[in-house]
Every structure is written in C-alpha cells, then in structure tokens.
N, CA and C atoms as a LAMMPS dump frame, in Angstrom:
ITEM: TIMESTEP
0
ITEM: NUMBER OF ATOMS
171
ITEM: BOX BOUNDS ff ff ff
-5.0000000000000000e+02 5.0000000000000000e+02
-5.0000000000000000e+02 5.0000000000000000e+02
-5.0000000000000000e+02 5.0000000000000000e+02
ITEM: ATOMS id mol type element x y z
1 1 1 N -5.295 15.002 5.298
2 1 2 C -4.803 14.2 4.157
3 1 3 C -5.68 14.558 2.999
4 2 1 N -5.101 14.794 1.868
5 2 2 C -5.896 15.173 0.716
6 2 3 C -6.467 13.963 0.068
7 3 1 N -7.433 14.144 -0.704
8 3 2 C -8.07 13.096 -1.433
9 3 3 C -7.086 12.387 -2.369
10 4 1 N -6.25 13.12 -2.979
11 4 2 C -5.207 12.555 -3.842
12 4 3 C -4.254 11.624 -3.133
13 5 1 N -3.879 12.028 -1.883
14 5 2 C -3.023 11.198 -1.085
15 5 3 C -3.691 9.862 -0.703
16 6 1 N -4.956 10.018 -0.329
17 6 2 C -5.74 8.787 0.05
18 6 3 C -5.838 7.858 -1.127
19 7 1 N -6.157 8.387 -2.265
20 7 2 C -6.282 7.615 -3.499
21 7 3 C -4.956 6.95 -3.859
22 8 1 N -3.889 7.649 -3.773
23 8 2 C -2.557 7.104 -4.075
24 8 3 C -2.193 5.966 -3.185
25 9 1 N -2.447 6.172 -1.835
26 9 2 C -2.166 5.096 -0.918
27 9 3 C -3.027 3.864 -1.133
28 10 1 N -4.284 4.108 -1.448
29 10 2 C -5.184 2.942 -1.69
30 10 3 C -4.777 2.237 -2.958
31 11 1 N -4.404 2.991 -3.98
32 11 2 C -3.945 2.33 -5.223
33 11 3 C -2.718 1.513 -5.008
34 12 1 N -1.798 2.031 -4.175
35 12 2 C -0.566 1.25 -3.907
36 12 3 C -0.914 -0.033 -3.189
37 13 1 N -1.859 0.003 -2.266
38 13 2 C -2.244 -1.195 -1.554
39 13 3 C -2.915 -2.241 -2.465
40 14 1 N -3.767 -1.748 -3.372
41 14 2 C -4.461 -2.645 -4.28
42 14 3 C -3.433 -3.226 -5.276
43 15 1 N -2.562 -2.386 -5.762
44 15 2 C -1.54 -2.885 -6.68
45 15 3 C -0.615 -3.895 -5.977
46 16 1 N -0.328 -3.675 -4.781
47 16 2 C 0.479 -4.639 -4
48 16 3 C -0.217 -5.97 -3.828
49 17 1 N -1.511 -5.913 -3.567
50 17 2 C -2.288 -7.131 -3.513
51 17 3 C -2.272 -7.907 -4.807
52 18 1 N -2.416 -7.182 -5.886
53 18 2 C -2.389 -7.823 -7.216
54 18 3 C -1.026 -8.425 -7.522
55 19 1 N 0.026 -7.693 -7.203
56 19 2 C 1.397 -8.172 -7.418
57 19 3 C 1.608 -9.44 -6.605
58 20 1 N 1.234 -9.414 -5.366
59 20 2 C 1.364 -10.548 -4.503
60 20 3 C 0.604 -11.824 -5.053
61 21 1 N -0.644 -11.574 -5.488
62 21 2 C -1.4 -12.685 -6.021
63 21 3 C -0.75 -13.265 -7.293
64 22 1 N -0.311 -12.402 -8.175
65 22 2 C 0.377 -12.864 -9.406
66 22 3 C 1.632 -13.588 -9.068
67 23 1 N 2.401 -13.066 -8.12
68 23 2 C 3.607 -13.689 -7.691
69 23 3 C 3.396 -15.06 -7.144
70 24 1 N 2.361 -15.223 -6.308
71 24 2 C 2.042 -16.562 -5.759
72 24 3 C 1.627 -17.507 -6.828
73 25 1 N 0.796 -16.992 -7.76
74 25 2 C 0.286 -17.849 -8.872
75 25 3 C 1.395 -18.34 -9.795
76 26 1 N 2.354 -17.501 -9.96
77 26 2 C 3.453 -17.868 -10.922
78 26 3 C 4.703 -18.349 -10.187
79 27 1 N 4.608 -18.568 -8.854
80 27 2 C 5.714 -18.959 -8.022
81 27 3 C 6.901 -18.003 -8.166
82 28 1 N 6.649 -16.692 -8.256
83 28 2 C 7.712 -15.713 -8.372
84 28 3 C 7.867 -15.028 -6.967
85 29 1 N 8.822 -15.515 -6.219
86 29 2 C 9.019 -15.027 -4.814
87 29 3 C 9.314 -13.546 -4.841
88 30 1 N 10.084 -13.063 -5.794
89 30 2 C 10.453 -11.611 -5.832
90 30 3 C 9.183 -10.753 -6.036
91 31 1 N 8.312 -11.138 -6.919
92 31 2 C 7.1 -10.376 -7.144
93 31 3 C 6.164 -10.468 -5.954
94 32 1 N 6.126 -11.611 -5.315
95 32 2 C 5.257 -11.747 -4.103
96 32 3 C 5.76 -10.823 -3.013
97 33 1 N 7.091 -10.804 -2.84
98 33 2 C 7.667 -9.905 -1.852
99 33 3 C 7.476 -8.439 -2.133
100 34 1 N 7.558 -8.07 -3.419
101 34 2 C 7.375 -6.669 -3.825
102 34 3 C 5.909 -6.249 -3.524
103 35 1 N 4.976 -7.181 -3.791
104 35 2 C 3.619 -6.901 -3.559
105 35 3 C 3.323 -6.706 -2.076
106 36 1 N 3.896 -7.556 -1.257
107 36 2 C 3.75 -7.398 0.183
108 36 3 C 4.331 -6.075 0.68
109 37 1 N 5.473 -5.714 0.113
110 37 2 C 6.161 -4.466 0.452
111 37 3 C 5.296 -3.246 0.103
112 38 1 N 4.726 -3.279 -1.084
113 38 2 C 3.85 -2.213 -1.544
114 38 3 C 2.628 -2.072 -0.614
115 39 1 N 2.052 -3.145 -0.191
116 39 2 C 0.913 -3.114 0.699
117 39 3 C 1.305 -2.45 2.024
118 40 1 N 2.412 -2.859 2.575
119 40 2 C 2.851 -2.319 3.874
120 40 3 C 3.178 -0.853 3.713
121 41 1 N 3.841 -0.454 2.619
122 41 2 C 4.171 0.941 2.449
123 41 3 C 2.887 1.802 2.324
124 42 1 N 1.98 1.338 1.568
125 42 2 C 0.65 2.056 1.392
126 42 3 C -0.057 2.247 2.708
127 43 1 N -0.074 1.172 3.574
128 43 2 C -0.703 1.216 4.822
129 43 3 C 0.039 2.139 5.788
130 44 1 N 1.343 2.112 5.753
131 44 2 C 2.171 2.941 6.641
132 44 3 C 1.959 4.385 6.253
133 45 1 N 1.922 4.706 5.008
134 45 2 C 1.68 6.112 4.625
135 45 3 C 0.332 6.576 5.011
136 46 1 N -0.651 5.716 4.891
137 46 2 C -2.011 6.034 5.286
138 46 3 C -2.063 6.364 6.838
139 47 1 N -1.428 5.443 7.578
140 47 2 C -1.369 5.699 9.047
141 47 3 C -0.674 6.974 9.4
142 48 1 N 0.413 7.266 8.744
143 48 2 C 1.138 8.531 8.962
144 48 3 C 0.24 9.753 8.689
145 49 1 N -0.459 9.673 7.608
146 49 2 C -1.369 10.782 7.252
147 49 3 C -2.512 10.918 8.303
148 50 1 N -3.023 9.813 8.773
149 50 2 C -4.069 9.842 9.776
150 50 3 C -3.561 10.464 11.017
151 51 1 N -2.327 10.169 11.425
152 51 2 C -1.707 10.728 12.646
153 51 3 C -1.565 12.259 12.454
154 52 1 N -1.141 12.68 11.263
155 52 2 C -0.995 14.106 11.003
156 52 3 C -2.32 14.799 11.11
157 53 1 N -3.357 14.191 10.546
158 53 2 C -4.681 14.767 10.648
159 53 3 C -5.189 14.855 12.057
160 54 1 N -4.886 13.843 12.881
161 54 2 C -5.288 13.865 14.29
162 54 3 C -4.603 14.983 15.059
163 55 1 N -3.351 15.227 14.749
164 55 2 C -2.623 16.329 15.36
165 55 3 C -3.196 17.702 15.019
166 56 1 N -3.585 17.832 13.77
167 56 2 C -4.147 19.099 13.322
168 56 3 C -5.47 19.45 13.978
169 57 1 N -6.243 18.399 14.286
170 57 2 C -7.538 18.58 14.923
171 57 3 C -7.354 18.871 16.341
C-alpha cells in the first residue's frame, strides 16, 4: 500500500468522524449516516490494502 493510499484512507476516516459529529450535533440524520459510511469505507479500503500487502509478502 502506498503512502498516498494510506493517507487517503485515513483522511476519509477522519472526515467521516467529523461529519458524523456535526450531524449528531445538528440533528442531521443524513449527515450522520454519511459520516458513518465514510468511516466504514475508509476502514474497508485500508483492510483490503493490508490483505494485498500480506499476499505480496
């Protein structure tokens, strides 16, 4: 996994956490759900890349 991919996945997770927090604070269910989705997507991509790296080794 390249450094750029790791950074992109981490940024997506952090952005998702921020969206979720703002959504909860403003009672915006759609924003909260989007934030949760972004976190899950970032984590899934990170896990996929880890699996690819493990296969290469």
